[in-house]
C-alpha positions in Angstrom: 197.0 -117.0 -56.3 199.5 -115.0 -59.1 199.4 -112.0 -60.4 199.0 -110.1 -63.4 199.6 -106.9 -64.2 197.1 -105.1 -66.5 196.7 -101.7 -68.7 193.5 -99.8 -68.2 193.5 -98.6 -72.1 191.2 -96.1 -72.0 192.8 -94.2 -69.3 196.9 -94.8 -70.6 198.2 -91.7 -71.7 201.7 -93.1 -72.4 203.8 -91.2 -70.1 206.1 -94.0 -70.0 206.6 -94.1 -65.8 205.9 -97.7 -65.9 208.8 -98.5 -68.3 211.4 -96.2 -66.4 210.6 -98.5 -63.3 210.2 -101.9 -64.8 212.9 -101.3 -67.9 213.5 -105.4 -68.1 209.9 -105.8 -68.3 208.1 -102.5 -70.0 209.0 -101.8 -72.9 207.3 -98.7 -75.0 206.0 -98.4 -78.8 206.6 -95.9 -81.4 204.0 -93.6 -79.8 205.4 -94.0 -76.0 202.9 -96.7 -75.0 203.6 -99.7 -72.7 204.5 -103.0 -74.0 204.4 -105.6 -71.4 206.6 -109.0 -71.2 205.1 -110.9 -69.6 207.9 -113.4 -69.8 210.0 -111.0 -68.0 207.9 -109.1 -65.4 207.3 -112.8 -63.9 210.6 -112.5 -63.1 210.0 -108.6 -61.2 210.1 -108.4 -58.0 206.4 -107.5 -56.5 207.3 -104.9 -54.9 208.6 -103.5 -57.9 205.6 -104.1 -59.6 203.2 -102.6 -56.8 205.4 -99.6 -57.3 204.9 -99.4 -60.5 201.2 -99.8 -60.2 201.0 -97.5 -57.3 203.2 -94.5 -59.2 201.4 -94.7 -62.8 199.5 -91.1 -62.9 197.2 -91.9 -65.0 195.9 -94.7 -62.7 195.9 -97.2 -65.9 197.9 -100.3 -63.9 196.2 -102.3 -61.7 197.6 -106.2 -60.6 194.9 -108.9 -61.2 194.5 -112.4 -59.2 194.5 -115.0 -61.8 194.3 -118.7 -60.4 197.5 -120.3 -60.3 197.7 -123.6 -62.2 197.9 -127.0 -60.7 
């Protein structure tokens, strides 16, 4: 199983901590909300992504399991 980072937009307040923890994979829009680059996120160590999920002050991030492609 692979995993994908999901943002719960109803919870996200645009604190920017995820972008600070994963600066190569998550940017910020003009209002401070995260912008994911899925291609770059795939290259991030799983531990770093899990840390960003755990540190989100609004609990807006989660890892979602997705079936591996065969």
